[in-house]
C-alpha positions in Angstrom: -36.6 180.3 -107.9 -34.6 180.3 -104.7 -37.3 178.1 -102.9 -37.3 175.6 -105.8 -33.6 175.6 -106.0 -33.3 174.8 -102.3 -35.9 171.9 -102.5 -34.1 170.4 -105.5 -30.7 170.2 -103.7 -30.0 166.5 -102.6 -30.0 165.8 -98.9 -26.8 165.2 -97.1 -26.1 161.7 -95.7 -24.1 161.1 -92.6 -22.2 157.8 -92.0 -24.9 156.7 -89.4 -27.6 157.0 -92.2 -25.7 154.4 -94.2 -25.6 151.8 -91.5 -28.2 149.0 -91.4 -31.0 149.4 -88.9 -30.6 147.3 -85.9 -32.8 144.4 -85.3 -35.5 144.6 -82.6 -36.5 141.8 -80.2 -39.2 140.5 -82.5 -36.9 140.5 -85.6 -34.1 138.8 -83.5 -36.6 136.1 -82.4 -37.8 135.5 -86.0 -34.1 135.3 -87.2 -33.2 132.8 -84.5 -36.2 130.7 -85.2 -35.4 130.8 -89.0 -31.9 129.7 -88.3 -33.1 126.8 -86.0 -35.6 125.6 -88.6 -32.8 125.9 -91.3 -30.5 123.7 -89.1 -33.4 121.2 -88.6 -33.8 121.0 -92.3 -30.2 120.3 -92.8 -30.3 117.5 -90.3 -33.3 115.9 -92.0 -31.6 116.1 -95.4 -28.3 114.9 -94.2 -28.5 111.7 -96.4 -29.0 113.8 -99.4 -26.6 116.7 -98.7 -23.3 117.1 -100.4 -20.5 119.8 -99.9 -21.6 121.7 -103.1 -25.2 122.0 -101.9 -24.1 123.0 -98.4 -21.6 125.7 -100.0 -24.5 127.0 -102.1 -26.9 127.3 -99.2 -24.1 129.0 -97.0 -23.3 131.5 -99.8 -27.0 132.4 -100.2 -27.2 133.0 -96.4 -23.8 135.0 -96.1 -23.7 136.9 -99.3 -25.9 139.8 -98.1 -23.4 140.3 -95.2 -20.3 140.1 -97.3 -19.3 143.7 -96.5 -18.2 142.4 -93.1 -14.6 141.3 -92.8 -15.5 138.2 -90.8 -18.1 137.0 -93.2 -15.7 137.5 -96.2 -13.2 135.4 -94.3 -15.8 132.8 -93.8 -16.7 132.7 -97.4 -13.1 132.5 -98.5 -12.4 129.6 -96.0 -15.6 127.8 -97.2 -14.4 128.2 -100.8 -11.1 126.9 -100.0 -12.5 123.8 -98.3 -14.9 123.3 -101.3 -12.0 123.5 -103.8 -10.0 121.0 -101.7 -13.0 118.6 -101.7 -13.4 118.9 -105.4 -9.8 118.1 -106.0 -9.9 115.0 -103.8 -13.0 113.8 -105.6 -11.4 114.4 -109.0 -7.9 113.2 -108.2 -8.1 110.3 -110.4 -9.3 112.2 -113.3 -6.6 114.9 -112.8 -3.7 112.6 -112.5 -2.9 112.6 -116.3 -3.0 116.4 -116.4 -0.8 116.7 -113.3 1.7 114.2 -114.7 1.6 116.0 -118.1 2.2 119.4 -116.4 5.0 118.1 -114.2 6.8 116.5 -117.2 6.4 119.7 -119.1 7.7 121.8 -116.0 10.8 119.6 -115.9 11.5 119.4 -119.7 10.5 123.0 -120.7 14.1 124.3 -120.4 15.1 121.9 -123.2 12.2 123.2 -125.4 13.3 126.8 -124.8 16.9 125.9 -125.7 15.9 124.5 -129.0 13.5 127.4 -129.7 15.9 130.3 -128.7 19.4 129.0 -129.6 18.6 126.8 -132.6 15.6 128.9 -133.8 13.4 125.8 -134.0 9.7 126.5 -133.9 8.2 125.9 -130.6 5.8 123.2 -131.8 8.6 121.3 -133.5 10.8 121.5 -130.4 7.8 120.5 -128.1 7.0 117.6 -130.4 10.7 116.5 -130.4 10.9 116.6 -126.6 7.4 114.8 -126.2 8.8 112.0 -128.4 12.0 111.8 -126.2 10.0 111.8 -122.9 7.3 109.2 -124.1 10.0 107.0 -125.5 11.9 106.9 -122.1 8.7 106.3 -120.2 7.8 103.4 -122.5 11.3 101.9 -122.2 11.0 102.0 -118.4 7.5 100.5 -118.5 8.4 97.7 -121.0 11.9 96.8 -120.1 12.7 97.7 -116.4 9.3 97.3 -114.6 8.9 93.5 -115.3 12.4 92.7 -114.4 12.2 94.9 -111.1 8.8 93.4 -110.1 10.3 89.9 -110.7 13.3 90.6 -108.5 11.0 92.1 -105.7 8.8 89.1 -105.7 11.9 86.7 -105.6 13.3 88.7 -102.6 10.1 88.5 -100.7 10.0 84.7 -101.4 13.5 84.1 -100.2 12.9 86.3 -97.2 9.9 84.2 -96.3 11.9 81.0 -96.6 14.7 82.4 -94.5 12.6 83.0 -91.5 12.8 79.3 -90.5 16.6 79.4 -91.0 16.9 82.5 -89.0 14.9 80.8 -86.2 17.3 77.9 -86.0 20.3 80.1 -86.3 19.1 82.0 -83.3 18.5 78.8 -81.3 22.2 77.6 -82.1 23.8 81.2 -81.5 26.1 81.1 -78.5 25.8 84.9 -78.2 22.2 84.5 -76.8 23.7 82.0 -74.2 25.9 84.7 -73.0 23.1 87.2 -73.1 20.9 84.9 -71.2 23.5 84.6 -68.4 23.9 88.4 -68.1 20.3 89.5 -68.4 17.1 87.9 -67.1 15.4 87.1 -70.4 13.5 84.2 -71.7 15.2 83.0 -74.8 12.4 81.0 -76.1 9.9 83.8 -75.8 12.3 86.2 -77.3 13.0 84.1 -80.4 9.2 83.4 -80.6 8.2 87.1 -80.6 11.0 88.1 -83.0 10.3 85.5 -85.6 6.6 86.1 -85.2 7.1 89.8 -85.9 9.1 89.1 -89.0 6.6 86.7 -90.2 3.7 89.1 -89.8 5.5 92.0 -91.5 6.5 89.8 -94.5 2.9 88.5 -94.7 1.6 92.0 -94.6 4.0 93.1 -97.3 3.2 90.2 -99.6 -0.5 90.9 -99.1 -0.2 94.5 -99.9 1.2 93.9 -103.3 -2.0 92.3 -104.8 -4.1 94.9 -102.9 -2.0 97.7 -104.4 -2.3 96.4 -107.8 -6.1 96.0 -107.5 -6.4 99.5 -106.2 -4.6 100.8 -109.1 -6.7 98.8 -111.4 -9.9 100.1 -109.6 -8.8 103.7 -109.7 -8.1 103.5 -113.5 -11.4 102.0 -113.9 -10.7 99.2 -116.5 -8.1 98.2 -119.1 -9.8 100.5 -121.6 -9.5 103.4 -119.1 -5.7 102.7 -118.7 -5.3 102.4 -122.5 -7.1 105.8 -122.8 -5.0 107.4 -120.3 -1.8 106.1 -121.9 -3.1 107.3 -125.4 -3.9 110.8 -124.3 -0.8 111.4 -122.2 1.5 112.0 -125.1 -1.1 114.6 -126.5 -1.4 116.2 -123.1 2.5 116.5 -122.8 2.8 118.0 -126.3 0.0 120.6 -126.0 1.3 121.4 -122.4 4.8 122.0 -123.6 3.7 123.9 -126.7 1.7 126.4 -124.6 3.7 126.1 -121.4 4.5 129.9 -120.9 0.8 130.8 -121.2 -0.2 128.0 -118.8 2.5 129.0 -116.4 1.4 132.7 -116.4 -2.3 131.7 -116.0 -1.5 129.5 -113.1 0.8 132.2 -111.4 -2.0 134.7 -111.8 -4.1 132.7 -109.5 -1.8 133.4 -106.5 -1.8 136.5 -104.4 0.6 139.2 -105.0 3.4 140.2 -102.6 4.2 143.9 -102.5 2.2 144.1 -105.7 4.3 141.6 -107.6 4.6 137.9 -108.0 8.4 137.7 -108.4 8.6 135.4 -105.5 6.7 132.7 -107.5 9.1 132.9 -110.5 12.1 132.6 -108.2 10.7 129.7 -106.2 9.7 127.9 -109.4 13.1 128.4 -110.9 14.9 127.2 -107.8 12.7 124.2 -107.4 12.8 123.3 -111.0 16.6 123.4 -111.2 16.9 121.5 -108.0 14.5 118.7 -109.2 16.0 118.5 -112.6 19.5 118.2 -111.3 18.5 115.7 -108.6 16.6 113.5 -111.0 19.5 113.4 -113.4 21.9 112.5 -110.6 19.6 109.8 -109.3 19.4 108.3 -112.8 23.2 108.2 -113.1 23.4 106.6 -109.6 20.8 104.0 -110.5 22.5 103.1 -113.8 26.1 103.0 -112.2 25.2 100.9 -109.2 22.9 98.5 -111.3 25.5 97.9 -114.0 28.3 97.5 -111.5 26.4 94.9 -109.3 25.3 93.1 -112.4 28.9 92.8 -113.6 30.0 91.3 -110.1 26.9 89.0 -110.2 25.6 90.3 -106.8 22.0 89.0 -106.2 19.2 91.5 -106.7 21.7 94.0 -108.2 19.0 95.7 -110.4 16.8 96.2 -107.4 19.6 97.7 -105.4 20.5 100.0 -108.2 16.9 101.2 -108.4 16.8 101.7 -104.6 20.0 103.7 -104.8 18.4 106.0 -107.5 15.0 106.5 -105.7 16.5 107.1 -102.3 19.1 109.5 -103.8 16.2 111.9 -104.1 16.2 112.1 -100.2 19.2 114.1 -99.2 21.5 112.8 -96.5 19.0 110.3 -95.2 18.7 108.4 -98.6 22.4 107.4 -98.8 22.2 106.0 -95.3 19.1 104.0 -95.9 20.5 102.6 -99.2 23.6 101.4 -97.6 21.8 99.7 -94.7 19.3 97.9 -97.0 21.9 96.9 -99.6 24.2 95.5 -96.9 21.4 93.4 -95.4 20.4 92.0 -98.8 24.0 91.1 -99.6 24.6 89.5 -96.1 21.3 87.6 -96.3 21.3 86.4 -99.9 24.9 86.8 -101.1 27.1 83.8 -102.2 29.5 84.2 -100.4 27.8 86.8 -98.2 30.9 88.7 -97.0 32.4 89.1 -100.4 29.1 90.4 -101.8 28.8 92.8 -98.9 32.2 94.1 -99.6 31.5 94.6 -103.3 28.2 96.5 -102.4 30.0 98.6 -100.0 32.8 99.5 -102.5 30.3 100.2 -105.3 28.1 102.5 -103.1 31.1 104.1 -101.6 32.5 104.8 -105.3 29.2 106.3 -106.3 29.0 108.5 -103.3 32.5 109.8 -104.0 31.7 110.3 -107.7 28.6 112.3 -106.8 30.3 114.5 -104.2 33.3 115.3 -106.4 31.9 115.4 -109.9 28.1 115.1 -110.3 26.9 117.5 -107.6 29.4 120.4 -108.3 28.7 120.3 -112.1 25.0 119.1 -112.4 23.6 120.4 -109.1 25.8 123.6 -109.1 23.2 125.7 -107.1 22.3 124.9 -103.5 18.9 125.3 -101.9 20.6 127.3 -99.2 19.4 125.1 -96.2 21.2 124.1 -93.1 21.8 120.3 -92.7 19.9 120.3 -89.5 16.9 122.1 -91.1 17.0 119.5 -94.0 16.9 116.6 -91.5 14.1 118.2 -89.5 12.0 118.9 -92.7 12.6 115.2 -93.8 11.3 113.8 -90.4 8.3 116.3 -90.3 7.2 115.6 -93.9 7.8 111.9 -93.6 5.7 111.8 -90.5 2.7 113.5 -92.0 2.9 112.3 -95.7 5.0 109.2 -95.6 7.4 108.4 -98.5 5.9 111.1 -100.6 6.7 113.6 -97.8 10.4 112.6 -97.9 10.6 113.4 -101.7 9.0 116.8 -101.4 10.5 117.8 -98.1 13.5 119.7 -99.4 12.0 121.7 -102.3 9.0 122.6 -100.1 11.1 123.7 -97.3 13.3 125.8 -99.7 10.0 127.5 -100.9 8.9 128.3 -97.4 12.2 129.7 -96.5 12.3 131.8 -99.7 8.8 133.3 -98.8 10.0 134.0 -95.4 13.0 135.7 -96.6 11.1 137.9 -99.2 8.6 138.8 -96.5 11.4 139.9 -94.0 13.2 141.9 -96.7 10.0 143.7 -97.6 9.4 144.5 -93.9 13.0 145.8 -93.5 12.6 148.0 -96.5 9.2 149.4 -95.1 10.8 149.9 -91.7 13.7 152.0 -93.2 11.4 154.1 -95.3 9.1 155.0 -92.3 11.8 155.8 -89.8 11.9 159.5 -88.6 15.5 160.0 -90.1 14.3 159.0 -93.5 11.3 161.3 -93.2 13.5 164.3 -92.2 15.7 163.5 -95.2 12.8 163.2 -97.4 11.4 166.6 -96.1 
């Protein structure tokens, strides 16, 4: 019995026994040849390959080696690139869903207010808010957009007509005579280069408008596709608002945890949501006030200037400066009389700035993102350089999120350092 018992005991394994056997010279040669043939096959199939096929082939090759950290990192990076490629390919399809979620994200506090304080069922509050949002969007599309496009086309036409007058004014301006006496410049060449530059930029701008409209039409596909998108958008907004807490929790669960929790995402979402809602409301008020005031004083392109004031108001600090410069140029070039319209525009924009600084921002935008003005300007230039106009709009909230993540990480490291110091260990003992 003892002999049988000893024979039945399982053998003991050492860590070395669990390691894979090393490849010999012959196996290494076969593996290298197989990889070479695989790369040659990829090269011959380059016209038929697509990122999903390459990702599947790479997964089949690397999956047996997934226990190595470097291989897992390679699989993760490849999956991230494949996901980014899929999103870029489906961007047109995903636009209605992204717009619906963004509108639901911004209007969800109103739904929560109706549900919690007034005890309205969530589907009723979601339906009510959806009707309000869709009605506001329809009013903007049907009433404001045609007028704004008409003023923009008229502004470009007048700018093209004024290039000849500007050329004649430059020839007759005595300031260039004095400048020509002081500096060795060629007046004829300077005027020619300047007017040619203006003409080229204006032609490019007028040429981009039809191209942009054609691009939008092609991306939608057809008129039927546009009507389909407009028809399903209210339904998407309603269902997204109705189940927004579930959708938000599901989306948050996709992000990694920090110290075992995802509170940083909730905090970042709250900060950014409050900032965007307050900034959008202030921008709407600014656009309304400036447009109405300029229309009352019969300033040319008053509605366009008001829209510009509202949109650029989304860009902190820099937006107000750009609004004043562009509005003054429009008033000086097309005002009647120019100086009076310039004074009116300056007064209206100054009054709106004072109203925003003294009343609107303290009451509507009561919270601050906690960023230094220099950091805000730096983020505007960096995001604007890489992403253009869209980067200017998302620069401040994105920077606030990054700063919040860094502060959360630093606080966690400081707490960990305090708990692992020798003094704390002795106290614990």
